[in-house]
C-alpha positions as CSV (number, residue, x, y, z in Angstrom):
1,M,111.7,130.7,29.4
2,V,111.9,129.5,32.9
3,A,113.2,131.9,35.5
4,W,114.7,130.6,38.8
5,P,116.1,132.7,41.7
6,Y,119.6,131.8,40.5
7,E,119.3,131.8,36.7
8,I,117.2,132.1,33.6
9,E,116.9,129.5,31.1
10,V,115.8,130.3,27.5
11,D,115.7,127.6,25.0
12,G,118.0,125.4,26.9
13,T,120.6,128.4,27.2
14,K,121.3,129.6,30.8
15,Q,121.7,133.1,31.7
16,P,122.4,134.7,35.2
17,F,119.4,135.8,37.2
18,V,119.6,139.6,37.5
19,S,116.4,140.6,39.1
20,A,112.6,140.2,38.7
21,G,112.3,143.3,36.6
22,H,114.8,141.8,34.2
23,V,112.8,138.9,33.7
24,F,109.9,141.0,32.6
25,E,112.2,143.0,30.1
26,T,113.2,139.5,28.6
27,L,109.6,138.8,28.0
28,R,109.1,142.1,26.3
29,V,111.7,141.3,23.8
30,F,110.1,138.1,22.8
31,H,106.8,139.9,22.6
32,N,108.0,142.7,20.4
33,E,109.3,140.2,18.0
34,L,105.6,139.0,17.7
35,K,104.0,142.4,17.5
36,E,106.5,143.1,14.6
37,E,105.3,139.9,12.8
38,V,101.5,140.7,12.9
39,N,102.2,144.6,12.0
40,G,99.7,145.6,14.6
41,A,96.8,143.9,12.8
42,R,94.1,142.7,15.3
43,L,91.4,140.2,14.9
44,Q,88.7,141.5,16.8
45,D,86.8,138.2,17.7
46,I,89.6,135.8,18.3
47,P,90.8,135.9,21.9
48,F,94.4,134.7,21.2
49,W,96.4,134.0,18.0
50,G,99.7,134.4,19.2
51,G,101.8,135.6,22.2
52,L,103.0,134.5,25.5
53,V,101.5,132.3,27.9
54,G,102.7,131.6,31.4
55,F,102.7,132.2,35.0
56,A,104.6,134.4,37.5
57,S,104.7,133.1,41.3
58,Y,104.1,135.0,44.5
59,Q,107.8,135.0,45.1
60,T,108.2,137.2,41.9
61,G,105.7,139.7,43.4
62,M,107.8,139.6,46.5
63,M,111.1,140.4,44.6
64,L,109.2,143.2,42.6
65,E,108.1,144.7,45.9
66,G,111.5,144.3,47.5
67,V,110.2,142.0,50.3
68,L,112.7,139.6,51.7
69,S,111.3,135.9,52.4
70,R,112.3,133.5,55.3
71,H,111.1,130.6,53.3
72,K,113.0,128.6,50.8
73,D,111.7,127.1,47.7
74,Q,113.6,125.3,45.0
75,N,111.0,123.6,43.3
76,T,108.9,126.4,42.0
77,P,110.0,128.6,38.8
78,L,109.9,132.3,39.8
79,L,108.3,132.7,36.3
80,A,107.6,130.5,33.3
81,A,106.3,131.4,29.8
82,G,106.2,130.2,26.2
83,V,106.1,131.9,23.1
84,Y,103.3,130.7,20.8
85,D,102.8,131.7,17.0
86,H,99.5,129.7,16.9
87,A,96.6,128.3,19.0
88,F,93.5,126.1,18.6
89,I,90.6,128.0,19.9
90,W,87.5,126.0,21.1
91,D,84.3,127.9,20.8
92,R,82.0,126.6,23.5
93,F,78.9,128.1,21.9
94,E,79.3,127.1,18.2
95,K,80.8,123.9,19.5
96,C,83.7,124.0,17.1
97,V,87.5,124.4,17.0
98,F,89.4,126.9,14.9
99,L,93.2,127.6,14.1
100,A,94.3,131.1,14.9
101,G,98.0,132.2,14.1
102,T,100.6,135.0,13.2
103,S,101.3,135.8,9.6
104,K,104.6,134.0,9.7
105,F,102.9,130.7,11.1
106,F,100.5,130.8,8.2
107,A,103.2,131.7,5.9
108,D,104.8,128.1,6.6
109,S,102.2,125.8,5.2
110,A,104.3,122.8,6.4
111,H,104.1,124.1,9.9
112,V,100.5,124.6,9.5
113,A,99.9,121.1,8.2
114,Q,101.8,119.5,11.1
115,S,100.1,121.5,13.6
116,I,96.6,120.3,12.2
117,S,98.0,116.7,12.1
118,E,99.0,116.8,15.6
119,W,95.5,118.2,16.7
120,N,93.9,115.5,14.9
121,K,95.5,112.7,16.5
122,L,94.1,113.8,20.0
123,P,91.4,111.5,21.3
124,E,87.9,112.9,20.8
125,H,86.6,111.4,24.1
126,A,89.3,110.0,26.0
127,A,88.5,108.2,29.2
128,L,89.4,109.8,32.5
129,C,92.1,108.2,34.8
130,N,91.5,106.9,38.1
131,I,92.8,109.7,40.2
132,R,93.6,109.0,43.9
133,T,96.3,110.2,46.3
134,T,98.6,108.1,48.2
135,T,98.4,109.9,51.3
136,Q,96.1,112.2,53.1
137,F,96.4,116.1,53.0
138,V,98.6,117.3,55.5
139,A,98.3,121.2,56.6
140,D,101.4,123.1,57.2
141,Q,99.4,124.7,60.2
142,S,97.3,123.0,62.8
143,H,93.8,124.5,63.5
144,H,95.0,126.0,66.7
145,A,98.1,127.5,64.9
146,Y,96.1,128.9,62.0
147,C,93.7,130.5,64.3
148,Q,96.7,132.0,66.2
149,S,98.0,133.4,63.2
150,I,94.6,135.3,62.6
151,A,94.9,136.6,65.9
152,Q,98.3,138.0,65.6
153,T,97.2,139.6,62.3
154,R,94.4,141.3,64.2
155,D,97.0,142.6,66.6
156,Y,99.0,144.0,64.0
157,I,96.0,145.7,62.5
158,A,95.2,147.0,66.1
159,A,98.7,148.4,66.3
160,G,98.3,150.3,63.1
161,D,100.6,148.3,60.8
162,I,98.1,147.3,58.2
163,F,94.5,147.3,57.6
164,Q,94.2,144.0,56.3
165,A,96.1,140.9,55.4
166,N,95.4,137.8,53.6
167,I,96.5,134.8,55.7
168,T,96.7,131.3,54.1
169,C,97.6,127.6,54.9
170,R,99.2,125.0,52.5
171,H,98.1,121.5,52.4
172,T,100.1,118.7,50.7
173,T,99.8,115.1,49.9
174,E,101.5,112.6,47.4
175,I,100.3,110.8,44.2
176,D,101.8,108.2,41.9
177,E,104.7,109.8,40.0
178,S,103.8,108.1,36.9
179,L,100.4,109.7,36.8
180,P,100.4,112.4,34.2
181,S,99.5,116.0,35.5
182,V,97.4,116.7,32.6
183,E,95.3,113.7,33.4
184,V,95.0,115.0,37.0
185,Y,93.9,118.4,35.2
186,R,91.2,116.9,33.0
187,A,89.6,115.1,36.1
188,L,89.8,118.3,38.2
189,R,88.1,120.4,35.1
190,Q,85.0,117.9,35.2
191,Q,84.5,118.3,39.0
192,I,85.4,121.8,39.7
193,A,84.2,124.3,37.2
194,A,86.2,127.6,37.2
195,P,86.0,130.7,34.6
196,F,89.9,130.8,34.7
197,A,91.0,127.4,34.8
198,A,94.4,126.6,33.3
199,Y,97.2,123.9,32.9
200,L,100.7,125.0,32.7
201,S,103.5,122.1,32.4
202,C,107.0,123.3,33.1
203,G,109.1,120.5,32.2
204,P,109.0,117.0,33.6
205,D,109.0,118.0,37.4
206,F,106.7,120.9,38.0
207,A,103.0,121.5,36.7
208,L,100.2,124.2,37.6
209,L,96.8,123.0,37.7
210,S,94.5,126.1,38.3
211,A,90.7,126.3,39.1
212,S,90.8,129.9,39.6
213,P,87.6,132.0,40.1
214,E,89.3,135.2,39.8
215,R,90.5,137.5,37.1
216,F,93.5,139.6,38.0
217,L,94.1,142.0,34.9
218,K,92.3,142.2,31.7
219,V,94.0,144.7,29.0
220,D,92.7,145.2,25.6
221,A,94.6,146.3,22.7
222,N,93.8,149.9,23.2
223,G,95.3,149.9,26.8
224,C,92.0,149.9,28.7
225,V,92.5,147.9,32.0
226,S,90.2,146.0,34.1
227,S,90.6,144.2,37.5
228,R,87.9,142.2,39.3
229,P,89.1,141.6,42.8
230,I,87.3,138.9,44.9
231,K,87.0,139.6,48.5
232,G,84.4,138.2,50.8
233,T,83.0,134.5,50.9
234,A,79.7,132.9,52.1
235,P,78.7,129.2,51.4
236,R,76.0,128.1,49.0
237,G,72.7,127.0,50.4
238,Q,71.1,123.4,50.0
239,T,67.9,125.3,49.0
240,P,67.2,128.3,47.0
241,E,65.9,129.8,50.1
242,E,68.9,129.0,52.1
243,D,70.9,130.2,49.1
244,A,69.2,133.4,49.1
245,F,69.8,133.7,52.8
246,W,73.7,133.5,52.3
247,R,73.7,135.8,49.4
248,K,71.9,138.5,51.5
249,T,74.0,137.8,54.5
250,L,77.2,138.2,52.6
251,L,75.9,141.5,50.8
252,H,75.3,143.3,54.4
253,D,78.3,141.6,56.3
254,E,80.2,144.6,57.6
255,K,83.7,142.6,57.8
256,E,83.3,141.3,54.2
257,R,82.3,144.6,52.8
258,A,85.4,146.3,54.4
259,E,87.7,143.5,53.3
260,N,86.6,144.0,49.6
261,L,86.6,147.9,49.8
262,M,90.3,147.9,51.3
263,I,91.3,145.8,48.3
264,V,89.4,147.9,45.9
265,D,91.3,150.8,47.0
266,L,94.6,149.0,46.8
267,M,94.0,148.1,43.2
268,R,92.8,151.6,42.4
269,H,96.2,152.7,43.6
270,D,98.3,149.9,41.8
271,I,96.7,150.5,38.4
272,G,96.9,154.2,38.9
273,R,100.6,154.1,38.8
274,M,100.4,153.3,35.2
275,A,97.3,154.8,34.3
276,Q,96.1,158.0,32.6
277,I,95.3,160.8,35.1
278,G,91.4,160.5,35.6
279,S,90.8,157.2,34.1
280,V,90.7,154.9,37.0
281,C,87.2,154.4,38.1
282,V,85.1,151.6,40.1
283,P,82.0,150.7,37.8
284,D,81.0,147.7,39.9
285,L,81.3,147.8,43.6
286,L,80.4,144.7,45.9
287,E,78.4,142.6,43.8
288,V,77.5,139.0,44.9
289,E,78.7,136.5,42.2
290,Q,77.8,132.8,42.6
291,F,80.1,130.1,42.0
292,P,79.4,126.1,42.4
293,H,80.5,126.1,46.0
294,V,80.4,129.5,47.4
295,H,79.2,133.1,47.0
296,H,81.9,135.8,46.4
297,L,81.7,139.6,47.0
298,V,83.3,140.9,43.5
299,S,84.2,144.5,42.4
300,E,85.6,145.9,39.3
301,V,88.5,148.5,39.0
302,R,89.0,150.0,35.4
303,G,91.7,152.4,34.1
304,K,93.5,153.3,30.9
305,L,97.4,152.8,30.3
306,L,99.6,155.7,29.7
307,P,100.6,155.8,26.0
308,N,104.1,154.8,26.7
309,K,103.3,151.8,29.1
310,D,102.3,148.3,28.2
311,V,101.1,145.1,30.0
312,F,104.9,144.3,31.4
313,D,104.9,147.6,33.1
314,L,101.6,147.1,34.6
315,L,102.4,143.7,35.8
316,K,105.5,145.1,37.4
317,V,103.5,147.4,39.6
318,T,100.6,145.1,40.5
319,L,102.2,141.8,41.3
320,P,101.7,140.2,43.7
321,P,97.8,140.7,43.2
322,G,96.1,142.9,46.1
323,S,93.6,140.6,46.8
324,V,95.8,137.9,48.1
325,T,98.4,140.2,49.9
326,G,96.6,143.1,51.9
327,A,96.8,146.8,52.6
328,P,99.4,148.5,52.8
329,K,100.7,145.9,50.5
330,Y,104.5,146.2,51.4
331,R,104.0,145.7,55.1
332,A,101.2,143.2,54.7
333,M,103.4,141.1,52.7
334,Q,106.2,141.1,55.4
335,I,103.6,140.0,58.0
336,I,102.3,137.3,55.7
337,D,105.8,135.9,55.3
338,E,106.3,136.0,59.3
339,L,103.0,134.2,60.1
340,E,102.6,131.6,57.2
341,A,104.5,128.3,57.8
342,S,105.8,127.9,54.2
343,T,106.4,129.5,50.9
344,R,103.6,130.3,48.7
345,G,105.3,129.2,45.5
346,A,103.1,129.8,42.4
347,Y,100.0,130.2,44.8
348,C,98.7,134.1,45.0
349,G,100.8,134.8,41.9
350,T,99.3,135.1,38.4
351,V,98.6,133.1,35.1
352,F,98.7,135.4,32.1
353,C,98.0,135.3,28.4
354,I,99.7,138.2,26.7
355,G,98.4,138.6,23.0
356,A,100.6,139.7,19.9
357,D,98.6,142.9,19.7
358,G,99.6,143.7,23.4
359,S,96.3,142.7,24.9
360,M,96.4,140.6,28.1
361,D,94.0,138.5,30.4
362,S,95.4,137.0,33.5
363,S,94.0,135.2,36.7
364,V,94.8,135.1,40.3
365,I,96.4,131.7,41.1
366,I,93.9,130.7,44.1
367,R,92.2,127.2,44.0
368,S,95.1,125.8,42.3
369,L,97.1,122.8,42.6
370,E,100.9,122.6,42.3
371,R,102.6,119.5,41.3
372,F,106.4,118.7,41.9
373,K,107.3,115.2,41.0
374,N,105.0,113.1,43.4
375,C,103.9,115.8,45.6
376,L,100.6,117.9,45.3
377,S,100.0,121.1,47.4
378,I,97.3,123.7,47.5
379,G,97.3,126.9,49.4
380,V,94.0,128.0,50.8
381,G,93.2,131.1,52.8
382,G,91.3,134.5,53.7
383,G,91.4,138.3,54.4
384,V,91.8,139.2,57.8
385,T,90.5,142.6,59.1
386,I,90.0,143.9,62.8
387,L,86.6,142.3,62.5
388,S,87.8,138.7,62.0
389,D,86.8,135.8,64.2
390,P,89.8,133.5,64.0
391,E,87.4,130.4,64.2
392,K,85.3,131.9,61.3
393,E,88.4,132.6,59.2
394,Y,89.4,128.8,59.8
395,E,85.8,127.7,58.6
396,E,86.1,129.9,55.5
397,M,89.6,128.3,54.8
398,R,88.2,125.0,55.1
399,L,85.2,125.9,52.9
400,K,87.3,126.9,50.0
401,F,89.5,123.7,50.5
402,A,86.4,121.3,50.7
403,P,85.9,120.8,46.8
404,F,89.6,119.7,46.5
405,Q,89.0,117.3,49.4
406,K,85.9,116.0,47.8
407,F,87.7,115.7,44.5
408,W,90.4,113.5,46.1
409,G,88.0,111.5,48.2
410,Q,89.2,112.9,51.4
411,E,86.1,114.4,52.7
């Protein structure tokens, strides 16, 4: 299923677009069919054996929140998702692959045999393609313009409009249109390790290549919810001593701590809208986590869904993710749309994997490439508070973009 602002396409059949909420109701219909197939049975140690996999763009979240945009985007679907009755699971620890699927899938022996045959045709060690862009990345805001956006955001904070907003910049380049997106993704995975990496192809023209470090929402089959927002960034050091210095600096940085705390409070509110009273808690607060190129401050917010609510209800009240919007979310999104130079597209939305048992794992679409035909783009930015220095925010944005410049040989 692919949803656009003007229509929804399901298996080649086009339907009128009603609302973003209606799109999630359509997904729920497909999911309920799978839930009936497995009769509520769960395989505890298998992360996914059937369900829905897809992404929802930032624009989907804007629609859910009722925020209008001045930017037009005809290239990125609002939401795209596929229904899967089986999956090949790679166990990195045991170094083996196993096939998991719904009872209906395994009841069709011909389908099972065909799936295994297709898997066996895949090359075991395919060589990586030579990945190069045909042009340099071009930012949609100059250095001066980006710093000016940060300063204007601080003015809004001083005026009492918001406490924080996430301001970003989009970088665009061109590549050979004949180069398969999946080959770009394979090369990306080799150079940029990420816990929530994902590749989604949405027809011949659009693909999402994500190297996200951030979990958005995880929900188990019993309705227990966990979110781990990232807010706060520092570079990695060249030596263990320098690395420890940056780690300690981040942990005690007043601005970075405030940035994280405000988003924790926002996520407590968003999850609380669908959670049982008294279940929302913060077991981890302001922990420094190491990634290949940066340190991040990470917190965890937990809750338990109300008995009559599910992951689709939760997504509708939490999108777009709090860590890439601001607080209060509605006004922050209005300011973001005013100050940013272009549409965010899929960037700052979510990639989701919804299991047949009602569980879900999802990521925030950051550190991610979007491809439309021969065009590649990536959005990068950071949180702005009253303590933000425009030049330092620009440096942080460039720090996050640097691994992708290196990947394309554009250092």
